[in-house]
C-alpha positions as CSV (number, residue, x, y, z in Angstrom):
1,M,172.8,103.4,105.6
2,Q,176.5,102.7,104.4
3,T,179.2,105.3,104.0
4,L,181.9,104.9,101.1
5,K,184.9,107.2,101.1
6,I,186.3,108.2,97.8
7,S,189.5,110.1,97.3
8,I,189.7,112.6,94.3
9,S,192.5,115.1,93.4
10,D,192.0,118.8,93.9
11,E,192.0,119.2,90.2
12,E,189.0,116.8,89.8
13,Y,187.3,118.4,92.9
14,R,187.4,121.7,90.9
15,K,186.7,120.3,87.5
16,F,183.4,118.6,88.7
17,G,182.1,121.7,90.6
18,I,182.0,120.0,93.7
19,S,181.5,122.3,96.6
20,A,180.6,120.0,99.6
21,D,182.8,117.4,101.3
22,R,180.0,114.9,101.3
23,L,177.6,113.9,98.3
24,A,174.6,111.8,98.2
25,F,175.1,108.7,95.9
26,P,172.7,110.2,93.2
27,D,174.8,113.4,93.1
28,L,177.8,111.3,92.6
29,V,176.1,109.4,89.7
30,N,175.0,112.5,88.0
31,I,178.5,114.0,88.1
32,V,180.2,110.9,86.8
33,S,177.4,110.6,84.2
34,R,177.7,113.9,83.0
35,E,181.4,113.6,82.6
36,L,181.1,110.3,80.5
37,T,178.5,111.9,78.3
38,R,180.9,114.8,77.6
39,R,183.8,112.4,76.8
40,N,181.6,110.4,74.6
41,L,180.3,113.3,72.6
42,D,183.8,114.4,72.2
43,K,184.7,111.1,70.8
44,S,181.8,111.3,68.5
45,I,182.6,114.6,67.2
46,A,186.0,113.7,66.5
47,L,185.1,110.7,64.7
48,A,182.4,112.6,62.7
49,E,185.2,115.1,61.8
50,K,187.7,112.2,60.7
51,Y,185.4,110.7,58.3
52,G,183.8,113.6,57.1
53,L,180.3,113.2,58.4
54,S,180.3,116.4,60.3
55,A,179.9,118.2,56.8
56,M,176.9,116.1,55.9
57,S,173.5,118.1,55.6
58,T,170.4,117.1,57.6
59,D,168.9,115.7,54.3
60,E,172.1,113.7,53.6
61,I,171.9,112.2,56.9
62,T,168.1,111.2,56.5
63,E,168.9,109.5,53.2
64,E,171.8,107.5,54.9
65,V,169.4,106.6,57.6
66,K,166.7,105.4,55.2
67,A,169.3,103.6,53.2
68,V,170.5,101.6,56.3
69,R,167.0,100.7,57.4
70,E,166.2,99.5,53.9
71,N,169.1,97.3,53.9
72,A,168.4,96.0,57.0
73,K,164.9,95.0,56.0
74,N,166.3,92.9,53.1
């Protein structure tokens, strides 16, 4: 097994809820994946608000999806 040393700030250490000085690789991947997912969700929410999509009803979204699918077939 190989060992990889990664340095992070105290702030990041607390932010990501790391409580040990050693992590298995899958645990590190989970931490990074959660952070990337959170950032992408924040960006998606900001874009939805910017373009007025966050105010759409479920029915309006369904109709938009149907229209895009229909156009893709043609």
